[in-house]
HTML snippet that shows the backbone in 3Dmol.js (N, CA, C, O; Angstrom):
<script src="https://3Dmol.org/build/3Dmol-min.js"></script>
<div id="view" style="width:600px;height:400px;position:relative"></div>
<script>
const pdb = `
ATOM      1  N   MET A   1     123.928-101.795-119.418  1.00  0.00           N
ATOM      2  CA  MET A   1     124.143-102.593-120.859  1.00  0.00           C
ATOM      3  C   MET A   1     124.483-101.301-121.694  1.00  0.00           C
ATOM      4  O   MET A   1     125.629-101.071-122.081  1.00  0.00           O
ATOM      5  N   GLN A   2     123.583-100.606-121.905  1.00  0.00           N
ATOM      6  CA  GLN A   2     123.774 -99.078-122.605  1.00  0.00           C
ATOM      7  C   GLN A   2     124.900 -98.349-122.302  1.00  0.00           C
ATOM      8  O   GLN A   2     125.647 -97.874-123.158  1.00  0.00           O
ATOM      9  N   GLU A   3     125.077 -98.225-120.885  1.00  0.00           N
ATOM     10  CA  GLU A   3     126.171 -97.448-120.663  1.00  0.00           C
ATOM     11  C   GLU A   3     127.769 -97.734-120.873  1.00  0.00           C
ATOM     12  O   GLU A   3     128.754 -96.996-120.867  1.00  0.00           O
ATOM     13  N   GLU A   4     127.577 -99.167-121.063  1.00  0.00           N
ATOM     14  CA  GLU A   4     128.815-100.083-121.160  1.00  0.00           C
ATOM     15  C   GLU A   4     129.229 -99.942-122.672  1.00  0.00           C
ATOM     16  O   GLU A   4     130.384 -99.803-123.073  1.00  0.00           O
ATOM     17  N   GLU A   5     128.095-100.000-123.441  1.00  0.00           N
ATOM     18  CA  GLU A   5     128.161 -99.564-125.306  1.00  0.00           C
ATOM     19  C   GLU A   5     128.758 -98.292-125.468  1.00  0.00           C
ATOM     20  O   GLU A   5     129.625 -98.049-126.308  1.00  0.00           O
ATOM     21  N   ILE A   6     128.191 -97.311-124.487  1.00  0.00           N
ATOM     22  CA  ILE A   6     128.799 -95.888-124.884  1.00  0.00           C
ATOM     23  C   ILE A   6     130.407 -95.912-124.553  1.00  0.00           C
ATOM     24  O   ILE A   6     131.205 -95.358-125.308  1.00  0.00           O
ATOM     25  N   LEU A   7     130.814 -96.595-123.370  1.00  0.00           N
ATOM     26  CA  LEU A   7     132.232 -96.763-123.140  1.00  0.00           C
ATOM     27  C   LEU A   7     132.909 -97.415-124.090  1.00  0.00           C
ATOM     28  O   LEU A   7     133.846 -96.772-124.564  1.00  0.00           O
ATOM     29  N   ILE A   8     132.709 -98.637-124.579  1.00  0.00           N
ATOM     30  CA  ILE A   8     133.086 -99.312-125.595  1.00  0.00           C
ATOM     31  C   ILE A   8     133.265 -98.661-126.929  1.00  0.00           C
ATOM     32  O   ILE A   8     134.182 -99.014-127.670  1.00  0.00           O
ATOM     33  N   HIS A   9     132.483 -97.794-127.233  1.00  0.00           N
ATOM     34  CA  HIS A   9     132.362 -96.840-128.538  1.00  0.00           C
ATOM     35  C   HIS A   9     133.492 -96.025-128.432  1.00  0.00           C
ATOM     36  O   HIS A   9     134.350 -95.901-129.306  1.00  0.00           O
ATOM     37  N   THR A  10     133.468 -95.343-127.088  1.00  0.00           N
ATOM     38  CA  THR A  10     134.406 -94.331-126.579  1.00  0.00           C
ATOM     39  C   THR A  10     136.118 -95.048-126.686  1.00  0.00           C
ATOM     40  O   THR A  10     137.133 -94.481-127.090  1.00  0.00           O
ATOM     41  N   LEU A  11     135.989 -96.243-126.250  1.00  0.00           N
ATOM     42  CA  LEU A  11     137.514 -96.939-126.016  1.00  0.00           C
ATOM     43  C   LEU A  11     137.723 -97.314-127.631  1.00  0.00           C
ATOM     44  O   LEU A  11     138.927 -97.246-127.878  1.00  0.00           O
ATOM     45  N   VAL A  12     136.957 -97.683-128.800  1.00  0.00           N
ATOM     46  CA  VAL A  12     137.242 -98.118-129.765  1.00  0.00           C
ATOM     47  C   VAL A  12     137.638 -96.978-130.599  1.00  0.00           C
ATOM     48  O   VAL A  12     138.659 -96.977-131.287  1.00  0.00           O
ATOM     49  N   LYS A  13     136.713 -95.903-130.511  1.00  0.00           N
ATOM     50  CA  LYS A  13     137.104 -94.507-131.103  1.00  0.00           C
ATOM     51  C   LYS A  13     138.544 -93.842-130.714  1.00  0.00           C
ATOM     52  O   LYS A  13     139.221 -93.241-131.548  1.00  0.00           O
ATOM     53  N   LEU A  14     138.860 -93.984-129.608  1.00  0.00           N
ATOM     54  CA  LEU A  14     140.299 -93.734-128.873  1.00  0.00           C
ATOM     55  C   LEU A  14     141.369 -94.449-129.547  1.00  0.00           C
ATOM     56  O   LEU A  14     142.452 -93.907-129.766  1.00  0.00           O
ATOM     57  N   GLY A  15     141.069 -95.830-129.936  1.00  0.00           N
ATOM     58  CA  GLY A  15     141.948 -96.663-130.403  1.00  0.00           C
ATOM     59  C   GLY A  15     142.050 -96.404-131.813  1.00  0.00           C
ATOM     60  O   GLY A  15     143.135 -96.524-132.382  1.00  0.00           O
ATOM     61  N   GLU A  16     140.952 -96.038-132.456  1.00  0.00           N
ATOM     62  CA  GLU A  16     141.225 -95.631-134.121  1.00  0.00           C
ATOM     63  C   GLU A  16     141.970 -94.250-133.954  1.00  0.00           C
ATOM     64  O   GLU A  16     142.542 -93.896-134.985  1.00  0.00           O
ATOM     65  N   TRP A  17     142.045 -93.694-133.258  1.00  0.00           N
ATOM     66  CA  TRP A  17     142.857 -92.108-133.067  1.00  0.00           C
ATOM     67  C   TRP A  17     144.249 -92.422-132.646  1.00  0.00           C
ATOM     68  O   TRP A  17     145.099 -91.558-132.860  1.00  0.00           O
ATOM     69  N   GLY A  18     144.581 -93.477-132.108  1.00  0.00           N
ATOM     70  CA  GLY A  18     145.873 -93.793-131.544  1.00  0.00           C
ATOM     71  C   GLY A  18     146.193 -93.641-130.194  1.00  0.00           C
ATOM     72  O   GLY A  18     147.341 -93.521-129.764  1.00  0.00           O
ATOM     73  N   TYR A  19     145.170 -93.647-129.528  1.00  0.00           N
ATOM     74  CA  TYR A  19     145.303 -93.610-128.009  1.00  0.00           C
ATOM     75  C   TYR A  19     144.510 -94.750-127.333  1.00  0.00           C
ATOM     76  O   TYR A  19     143.298 -94.941-127.438  1.00  0.00           O
ATOM     77  N   GLY A  20     145.512 -95.566-126.533  1.00  0.00           N
ATOM     78  CA  GLY A  20     144.913 -96.669-125.889  1.00  0.00           C
ATOM     79  C   GLY A  20     144.632 -96.407-124.588  1.00  0.00           C
ATOM     80  O   GLY A  20     144.930 -95.277-124.201  1.00  0.00           O
ATOM     81  N   PHE A  21     144.138 -97.154-123.813  1.00  0.00           N
ATOM     82  CA  PHE A  21     143.589 -96.830-122.365  1.00  0.00           C
ATOM     83  C   PHE A  21     144.229 -98.622-121.800  1.00  0.00           C
ATOM     84  O   PHE A  21     144.197 -99.765-122.255  1.00  0.00           O
ATOM     85  N   ASP A  22     144.763 -97.914-120.559  1.00  0.00           N
ATOM     86  CA  ASP A  22     145.474 -99.154-119.903  1.00  0.00           C
ATOM     87  C   ASP A  22     144.172 -99.362-118.914  1.00  0.00           C
ATOM     88  O   ASP A  22     143.183 -98.639-119.031  1.00  0.00           O
ATOM     89  N   ARG A  23     144.255-100.374-117.965  1.00  0.00           N
ATOM     90  CA  ARG A  23     143.416-101.038-116.844  1.00  0.00           C
ATOM     91  C   ARG A  23     142.976 -99.926-115.985  1.00  0.00           C
ATOM     92  O   ARG A  23     141.812 -99.781-115.611  1.00  0.00           O
ATOM     93  N   LEU A  24     144.026 -99.091-115.666  1.00  0.00           N
ATOM     94  CA  LEU A  24     144.075 -98.081-114.646  1.00  0.00           C
ATOM     95  C   LEU A  24     143.167 -97.061-115.313  1.00  0.00           C
ATOM     96  O   LEU A  24     142.172 -96.614-114.743  1.00  0.00           O
ATOM     97  N   GLN A  25     143.521 -96.722-116.480  1.00  0.00           N
ATOM     98  CA  GLN A  25     142.807 -95.509-116.861  1.00  0.00           C
ATOM     99  C   GLN A  25     141.009 -95.722-117.150  1.00  0.00           C
ATOM    100  O   GLN A  25     140.053 -94.947-117.106  1.00  0.00           O
ATOM    101  N   LEU A  26     141.181 -97.305-117.480  1.00  0.00           N
ATOM    102  CA  LEU A  26     139.830 -97.813-117.570  1.00  0.00           C
ATOM    103  C   LEU A  26     138.794 -97.377-116.470  1.00  0.00           C
ATOM    104  O   LEU A  26     137.763 -96.716-116.594  1.00  0.00           O
ATOM    105  N   GLN A  27     139.522 -98.090-115.069  1.00  0.00           N
ATOM    106  CA  GLN A  27     138.822 -97.772-113.988  1.00  0.00           C
ATOM    107  C   GLN A  27     138.606 -96.690-113.530  1.00  0.00           C
ATOM    108  O   GLN A  27     137.552 -96.544-112.909  1.00  0.00           O
ATOM    109  N   ARG A  28     139.509 -95.583-113.674  1.00  0.00           N
ATOM    110  CA  ARG A  28     139.384 -94.226-113.218  1.00  0.00           C
ATOM    111  C   ARG A  28     138.347 -93.351-114.296  1.00  0.00           C
ATOM    112  O   ARG A  28     137.663 -92.369-114.007  1.00  0.00           O
ATOM    113  N   CYS A  29     138.449 -93.952-115.459  1.00  0.00           N
ATOM    114  CA  CYS A  29     137.010 -93.427-116.245  1.00  0.00           C
ATOM    115  C   CYS A  29     135.655 -93.767-115.869  1.00  0.00           C
ATOM    116  O   CYS A  29     134.726 -92.960-115.833  1.00  0.00           O
ATOM    117  N   VAL A  30     135.565 -95.349-115.511  1.00  0.00           N
ATOM    118  CA  VAL A  30     134.330 -95.656-114.989  1.00  0.00           C
ATOM    119  C   VAL A  30     134.096 -95.013-113.464  1.00  0.00           C
ATOM    120  O   VAL A  30     132.969 -94.866-112.992  1.00  0.00           O
ATOM    121  N   GLN A  31     135.178 -94.695-112.847  1.00  0.00           N
ATOM    122  CA  GLN A  31     134.761 -94.096-111.452  1.00  0.00           C
ATOM    123  C   GLN A  31     134.249 -92.539-111.785  1.00  0.00           C
ATOM    124  O   GLN A  31     133.257 -92.081-111.219  1.00  0.00           O
ATOM    125  N   ASP A  32     134.970 -91.824-112.693  1.00  0.00           N
ATOM    126  CA  ASP A  32     134.805 -90.660-113.055  1.00  0.00           C
ATOM    127  C   ASP A  32     133.205 -90.504-113.412  1.00  0.00           C
ATOM    128  O   ASP A  32     132.477 -89.679-112.860  1.00  0.00           O
ATOM    129  N   TYR A  33     132.793 -91.395-114.386  1.00  0.00           N
ATOM    130  CA  TYR A  33     131.607 -91.506-114.894  1.00  0.00           C
ATOM    131  C   TYR A  33     130.348 -91.860-113.795  1.00  0.00           C
ATOM    132  O   TYR A  33     129.249 -91.320-113.923  1.00  0.00           O
ATOM    133  N   VAL A  34     130.547 -92.524-113.047  1.00  0.00           N
ATOM    134  CA  VAL A  34     129.646 -93.008-111.826  1.00  0.00           C
ATOM    135  C   VAL A  34     129.682 -91.516-111.036  1.00  0.00           C
ATOM    136  O   VAL A  34     128.584 -91.011-110.802  1.00  0.00           O
ATOM    137  N   ARG A  35     130.750 -90.875-110.665  1.00  0.00           N
ATOM    138  CA  ARG A  35     130.608 -89.815-109.834  1.00  0.00           C
ATOM    139  C   ARG A  35     129.933 -88.459-110.670  1.00  0.00           C
ATOM    140  O   ARG A  35     129.287 -87.631-110.028  1.00  0.00           O
ATOM    141  N   ARG A  36     130.103 -88.334-111.890  1.00  0.00           N
ATOM    142  CA  ARG A  36     129.549 -87.296-112.496  1.00  0.00           C
ATOM    143  C   ARG A  36     128.008 -87.640-112.619  1.00  0.00           C
ATOM    144  O   ARG A  36     127.160 -86.768-112.434  1.00  0.00           O
ATOM    145  N   MET A  37     127.679 -88.951-112.938  1.00  0.00           N
ATOM    146  CA  MET A  37     126.086 -88.998-113.047  1.00  0.00           C
ATOM    147  C   MET A  37     125.452 -89.426-111.607  1.00  0.00           C
ATOM    148  O   MET A  37     124.608 -90.318-111.516  1.00  0.00           O
ATOM    149  N   ASP A  38     125.902 -88.764-110.601  1.00  0.00           N
ATOM    150  CA  ASP A  38     125.585 -88.823-109.301  1.00  0.00           C
ATOM    151  C   ASP A  38     124.656 -89.777-109.145  1.00  0.00           C
ATOM    152  O   ASP A  38     123.450 -89.602-108.973  1.00  0.00           O
ATOM    153  N   ARG A  39     125.422 -91.102-109.230  1.00  0.00           N
ATOM    154  CA  ARG A  39     124.653 -92.359-109.039  1.00  0.00           C
ATOM    155  C   ARG A  39     125.386 -92.939-107.622  1.00  0.00           C
ATOM    156  O   ARG A  39     126.504 -92.587-107.245  1.00  0.00           O
ATOM    157  N   PRO A  40     124.460 -93.959-106.884  1.00  0.00           N
ATOM    158  CA  PRO A  40     125.506 -94.723-105.900  1.00  0.00           C
ATOM    159  C   PRO A  40     126.563 -95.590-106.447  1.00  0.00           C
ATOM    160  O   PRO A  40     126.289 -96.395-107.337  1.00  0.00           O
ATOM    161  N   ASN A  41     127.845 -95.466-105.934  1.00  0.00           N
ATOM    162  CA  ASN A  41     128.954 -95.905-106.520  1.00  0.00           C
ATOM    163  C   ASN A  41     128.589 -97.534-106.002  1.00  0.00           C
ATOM    164  O   ASN A  41     128.384 -97.734-104.805  1.00  0.00           O
ATOM    165  N   PRO A  42     128.533 -98.537-106.883  1.00  0.00           N
ATOM    166  CA  PRO A  42     128.775 -99.969-106.526  1.00  0.00           C
ATOM    167  C   PRO A  42     130.137-100.615-106.206  1.00  0.00           C
ATOM    168  O   PRO A  42     130.210-101.747-105.727  1.00  0.00           O
ATOM    169  N   PHE A  43     131.151 -99.901-106.472  1.00  0.00           N
ATOM    170  CA  PHE A  43     132.590-100.371-106.420  1.00  0.00           C
ATOM    171  C   PHE A  43     133.028-100.253-104.754  1.00  0.00           C
ATOM    172  O   PHE A  43     132.479 -99.377-104.085  1.00  0.00           O
ATOM    173  N   HIS A  44     133.900-101.045-104.200  1.00  0.00           N
ATOM    174  CA  HIS A  44     134.706-100.856-103.236  1.00  0.00           C
ATOM    175  C   HIS A  44     135.553-100.002-103.489  1.00  0.00           C
ATOM    176  O   HIS A  44     136.277-100.074-104.482  1.00  0.00           O
ATOM    177  N   ASN A  45     135.604 -98.965-102.550  1.00  0.00           N
ATOM    178  CA  ASN A  45     136.494 -97.975-102.429  1.00  0.00           C
ATOM    179  C   ASN A  45     136.330 -96.835-103.644  1.00  0.00           C
ATOM    180  O   ASN A  45     137.203 -96.050-104.013  1.00  0.00           O
ATOM    181  N   GLY A  46     135.045 -96.956-104.132  1.00  0.00           N
ATOM    182  CA  GLY A  46     134.882 -96.128-105.435  1.00  0.00           C
ATOM    183  C   GLY A  46     135.105 -96.300-106.838  1.00  0.00           C
ATOM    184  O   GLY A  46     134.628 -95.683-107.790  1.00  0.00           O
ATOM    185  N   MET A  47     136.161 -97.537-106.779  1.00  0.00           N
ATOM    186  CA  MET A  47     136.585 -97.464-107.972  1.00  0.00           C
ATOM    187  C   MET A  47     136.583 -99.041-108.490  1.00  0.00           C
ATOM    188  O   MET A  47     136.995 -99.792-107.606  1.00  0.00           O
ATOM    189  N   PRO A  48     136.266 -99.617-109.542  1.00  0.00           N
ATOM    190  CA  PRO A  48     136.111-100.662-110.121  1.00  0.00           C
ATOM    191  C   PRO A  48     137.634-101.335-109.790  1.00  0.00           C
ATOM    192  O   PRO A  48     138.576-100.543-109.808  1.00  0.00           O
ATOM    193  N   GLY A  49     137.908-102.709-109.499  1.00  0.00           N
ATOM    194  CA  GLY A  49     138.621-103.475-109.322  1.00  0.00           C
ATOM    195  C   GLY A  49     139.497-104.180-110.552  1.00  0.00           C
ATOM    196  O   GLY A  49     139.343-103.842-111.725  1.00  0.00           O
ATOM    197  N   PRO A  50     140.201-104.948-110.232  1.00  0.00           N
ATOM    198  CA  PRO A  50     140.972-105.519-111.525  1.00  0.00           C
ATOM    199  C   PRO A  50     139.994-106.689-112.017  1.00  0.00           C
ATOM    200  O   PRO A  50     139.860-106.975-113.207  1.00  0.00           O
ATOM    201  N   ASP A  51     139.387-107.274-111.067  1.00  0.00           N
ATOM    202  CA  ASP A  51     138.295-108.649-111.640  1.00  0.00           C
ATOM    203  C   ASP A  51     137.332-107.736-112.418  1.00  0.00           C
ATOM    204  O   ASP A  51     136.839-108.279-113.407  1.00  0.00           O
ATOM    205  N   TRP A  52     136.920-106.336-112.162  1.00  0.00           N
ATOM    206  CA  TRP A  52     135.755-106.046-112.921  1.00  0.00           C
ATOM    207  C   TRP A  52     136.277-105.888-114.142  1.00  0.00           C
ATOM    208  O   TRP A  52     135.684-106.396-115.094  1.00  0.00           O
ATOM    209  N   CYS A  53     137.492-105.150-114.349  1.00  0.00           N
ATOM    210  CA  CYS A  53     138.108-105.082-115.506  1.00  0.00           C
ATOM    211  C   CYS A  53     138.315-106.165-116.362  1.00  0.00           C
ATOM    212  O   CYS A  53     138.032-105.949-117.541  1.00  0.00           O
ATOM    213  N   LEU A  54     138.811-107.474-116.022  1.00  0.00           N
ATOM    214  CA  LEU A  54     138.972-108.710-116.829  1.00  0.00           C
ATOM    215  C   LEU A  54     137.523-109.014-116.907  1.00  0.00           C
ATOM    216  O   LEU A  54     137.266-109.335-118.068  1.00  0.00           O
ATOM    217  N   ILE A  55     136.588-109.043-116.237  1.00  0.00           N
ATOM    218  CA  ILE A  55     135.176-109.671-116.645  1.00  0.00           C
ATOM    219  C   ILE A  55     134.536-108.745-117.834  1.00  0.00           C
ATOM    220  O   ILE A  55     133.889-109.212-118.770  1.00  0.00           O
ATOM    221  N   PHE A  56     134.867-107.146-117.616  1.00  0.00           N
ATOM    222  CA  PHE A  56     134.188-106.342-118.772  1.00  0.00           C
ATOM    223  C   PHE A  56     135.078-106.764-120.004  1.00  0.00           C
ATOM    224  O   PHE A  56     134.510-107.259-120.977  1.00  0.00           O
ATOM    225  N   GLU A  57     136.501-106.583-120.008  1.00  0.00           N
ATOM    226  CA  GLU A  57     137.086-107.066-121.171  1.00  0.00           C
ATOM    227  C   GLU A  57     136.640-108.584-121.937  1.00  0.00           C
ATOM    228  O   GLU A  57     136.559-108.843-123.138  1.00  0.00           O
ATOM    229  N   THR A  58     136.411-109.379-120.834  1.00  0.00           N
ATOM    230  CA  THR A  58     135.827-110.764-121.415  1.00  0.00           C
ATOM    231  C   THR A  58     134.625-110.447-122.169  1.00  0.00           C
ATOM    232  O   THR A  58     134.547-110.687-123.374  1.00  0.00           O
ATOM    233  N   ARG A  59     133.537-109.832-121.393  1.00  0.00           N
ATOM    234  CA  ARG A  59     132.445-109.256-121.782  1.00  0.00           C
ATOM    235  C   ARG A  59     131.915-108.834-123.323  1.00  0.00           C
ATOM    236  O   ARG A  59     130.886-109.053-123.962  1.00  0.00           O
ATOM    237  N   TRP A  60     133.357-108.004-123.612  1.00  0.00           N
ATOM    238  CA  TRP A  60     133.202-106.984-124.463  1.00  0.00           C
ATOM    239  C   TRP A  60     134.473-107.631-125.619  1.00  0.00           C
ATOM    240  O   TRP A  60     134.924-106.831-126.440  1.00  0.00           O
ATOM    241  N   SER A  61     134.954-108.972-125.620  1.00  0.00           N
ATOM    242  CA  SER A  61     136.301-109.046-126.260  1.00  0.00           C
ATOM    243  C   SER A  61     136.186-109.219-127.879  1.00  0.00           C
ATOM    244  O   SER A  61     137.156-109.436-128.604  1.00  0.00           O
ATOM    245  N   LYS A  62     134.914-109.094-128.298  1.00  0.00           N
ATOM    246  CA  LYS A  62     134.680-109.050-129.814  1.00  0.00           C
ATOM    247  C   LYS A  62     134.845-107.544-130.082  1.00  0.00           C
ATOM    248  O   LYS A  62     135.039-107.319-131.277  1.00  0.00           O
ATOM    249  N   GLU A  63     134.826-106.645-129.438  1.00  0.00           N
ATOM    250  CA  GLU A  63     134.780-105.100-129.595  1.00  0.00           C
ATOM    251  C   GLU A  63     136.260-104.551-129.459  1.00  0.00           C
ATOM    252  O   GLU A  63     136.901-103.849-130.240  1.00  0.00           O
ATOM    253  N   ILE A  64     136.606-105.082-128.233  1.00  0.00           N
ATOM    254  CA  ILE A  64     137.924-104.465-127.926  1.00  0.00           C
ATOM    255  C   ILE A  64     138.986-105.797-127.627  1.00  0.00           C
ATOM    256  O   ILE A  64     138.685-106.989-127.553  1.00  0.00           O
ATOM    257  N   SER A  65     140.136-105.245-127.505  1.00  0.00           N
ATOM    258  CA  SER A  65     141.416-106.259-127.337  1.00  0.00           C
ATOM    259  C   SER A  65     142.566-105.336-126.937  1.00  0.00           C
ATOM    260  O   SER A  65     142.588-104.167-127.323  1.00  0.00           O
ATOM    261  N   ARG A  66     143.373-105.778-126.283  1.00  0.00           N
ATOM    262  CA  ARG A  66     144.654-105.279-125.667  1.00  0.00           C
ATOM    263  C   ARG A  66     145.644-105.648-126.459  1.00  0.00           C
ATOM    264  O   ARG A  66     145.733-106.767-126.965  1.00  0.00           O
ATOM    265  N   HIS A  67     146.556-104.591-126.629  1.00  0.00           N
ATOM    266  CA  HIS A  67     147.847-104.565-127.556  1.00  0.00           C
ATOM    267  C   HIS A  67     149.033-103.848-126.528  1.00  0.00           C
ATOM    268  O   HIS A  67     148.885-103.045-125.606  1.00  0.00           O
ATOM    269  N   VAL A  68     150.214-104.461-127.066  1.00  0.00           N
ATOM    270  CA  VAL A  68     151.145-103.669-126.647  1.00  0.00           C
ATOM    271  C   VAL A  68     151.499-102.483-127.469  1.00  0.00           C
ATOM    272  O   VAL A  68     151.518-102.624-128.692  1.00  0.00           O
ATOM    273  N   ALA A  69     151.827-101.146-126.853  1.00  0.00           N
ATOM    274  CA  ALA A  69     152.019-100.077-127.593  1.00  0.00           C
ATOM    275  C   ALA A  69     153.125-100.019-128.496  1.00  0.00           C
ATOM    276  O   ALA A  69     154.212-100.444-128.103  1.00  0.00           O
ATOM    277  N   GLN A  70     153.010 -99.575-129.604  1.00  0.00           N
ATOM    278  CA  GLN A  70     154.292 -99.284-130.851  1.00  0.00           C
ATOM    279  C   GLN A  70     154.059 -97.884-131.039  1.00  0.00           C
ATOM    280  O   GLN A  70     153.052 -97.196-130.874  1.00  0.00           O
ATOM    281  N   ASN A  71     155.404 -97.578-131.482  1.00  0.00           N
ATOM    282  CA  ASN A  71     155.457 -96.104-131.901  1.00  0.00           C
ATOM    283  C   ASN A  71     154.989 -96.136-133.347  1.00  0.00           C
ATOM    284  O   ASN A  71     155.219 -97.129-134.038  1.00  0.00           O
ATOM    285  N   LEU A  72     154.505 -95.352-133.704  1.00  0.00           N
ATOM    286  CA  LEU A  72     153.882 -95.147-134.897  1.00  0.00           C
ATOM    287  C   LEU A  72     154.987 -94.594-136.080  1.00  0.00           C
ATOM    288  O   LEU A  72     155.517 -93.486-135.996  1.00  0.00           O
ATOM    289  N   PRO A  73     155.224 -95.481-137.113  1.00  0.00           N
ATOM    290  CA  PRO A  73     156.086 -95.125-138.106  1.00  0.00           C
ATOM    291  C   PRO A  73     155.884 -93.724-139.019  1.00  0.00           C
ATOM    292  O   PRO A  73     154.837 -93.395-139.576  1.00  0.00           O
ATOM    293  N   LYS A  74     157.034 -93.056-139.027  1.00  0.00           N
ATOM    294  CA  LYS A  74     156.672 -91.430-139.497  1.00  0.00           C
ATOM    295  C   LYS A  74     155.819 -91.695-140.616  1.00  0.00           C
ATOM    296  O   LYS A  74     154.739 -91.104-140.618  1.00  0.00           O
ATOM    297  N   SER A  75     156.068 -92.417-141.512  1.00  0.00           N
ATOM    298  CA  SER A  75     154.985 -92.684-143.055  1.00  0.00           C
ATOM    299  C   SER A  75     153.471 -92.675-142.553  1.00  0.00           C
ATOM    300  O   SER A  75     152.606 -92.285-143.338  1.00  0.00           O
ATOM    301  N   ARG A  76     153.151 -93.059-141.373  1.00  0.00           N
ATOM    302  CA  ARG A  76     151.612 -93.233-140.908  1.00  0.00           C
ATOM    303  C   ARG A  76     151.203 -92.148-139.890  1.00  0.00           C
ATOM    304  O   ARG A  76     150.036 -92.036-139.513  1.00  0.00           O
ATOM    305  N   ALA A  77     152.397 -91.196-139.373  1.00  0.00           N
ATOM    306  CA  ALA A  77     151.980 -89.969-138.520  1.00  0.00           C
ATOM    307  C   ALA A  77     151.320 -88.987-139.383  1.00  0.00           C
ATOM    308  O   ALA A  77     151.559 -88.802-140.576  1.00  0.00           O
ATOM    309  N   PRO A  78     150.417 -88.342-138.613  1.00  0.00           N
ATOM    310  CA  PRO A  78     149.585 -87.399-139.375  1.00  0.00           C
ATOM    311  C   PRO A  78     150.721 -86.272-140.005  1.00  0.00           C
ATOM    312  O   PRO A  78     151.889 -86.152-139.636  1.00  0.00           O
ATOM    313  N   GLN A  79     150.051 -85.525-141.014  1.00  0.00           N
ATOM    314  CA  GLN A  79     151.104 -84.672-141.496  1.00  0.00           C
ATOM    315  C   GLN A  79     150.579 -83.275-140.998  1.00  0.00           C
ATOM    316  O   GLN A  79     149.467 -82.969-140.568  1.00  0.00           O
ATOM    317  N   ASP A  80     151.678 -82.542-141.179  1.00  0.00           N
ATOM    318  CA  ASP A  80     151.360 -80.933-140.473  1.00  0.00           C
ATOM    319  C   ASP A  80     150.774 -80.310-141.894  1.00  0.00           C
ATOM    320  O   ASP A  80     151.416 -80.442-142.936  1.00  0.00           O
ATOM    321  N   PRO A  81     149.838 -79.803-141.861  1.00  0.00           N
ATOM    322  CA  PRO A  81     149.106 -78.842-143.004  1.00  0.00           C
ATOM    323  C   PRO A  81     149.904 -77.717-143.385  1.00  0.00           C
ATOM    324  O   PRO A  81     149.912 -77.199-144.501  1.00  0.00           O
ATOM    325  N   LYS A  82     150.658 -77.328-142.262  1.00  0.00           N
ATOM    326  CA  LYS A  82     151.100 -75.940-142.720  1.00  0.00           C
ATOM    327  C   LYS A  82     152.490 -76.324-143.546  1.00  0.00           C
ATOM    328  O   LYS A  82     153.000 -75.408-144.192  1.00  0.00           O
ATOM    329  N   LYS A  83     152.993 -77.352-143.558  1.00  0.00           N
ATOM    330  CA  LYS A  83     154.228 -77.579-144.467  1.00  0.00           C
ATOM    331  C   LYS A  83     153.954 -78.140-145.839  1.00  0.00           C
ATOM    332  O   LYS A  83     154.884 -78.348-146.618  1.00  0.00           O
TER     333      LYS A  83
END
`;
const viewer = $3Dmol.createViewer("view");
viewer.addModel(pdb, "pdb");
viewer.setStyle({}, {cartoon: {color: "spectrum"}});
viewer.zoomTo();
viewer.render();
</script>
């Protein structure tokens, strides 16, 4: 649960910065995390499947949600400090 909370915090922060994750990126992120922690990999073929993603999203539905990507209006884009 604690590891999932860290992942959720990271996903929320990335969303605030304007970078969203799709399911494949989420699966690869979890796969990489398990590998780097040198833990036994509980996933078939070493990567969480689509069912895992759906259950994860349901479990954390109050903290994360899926959105369709939209272009950022120029007025909301970060300003270049050199200009």
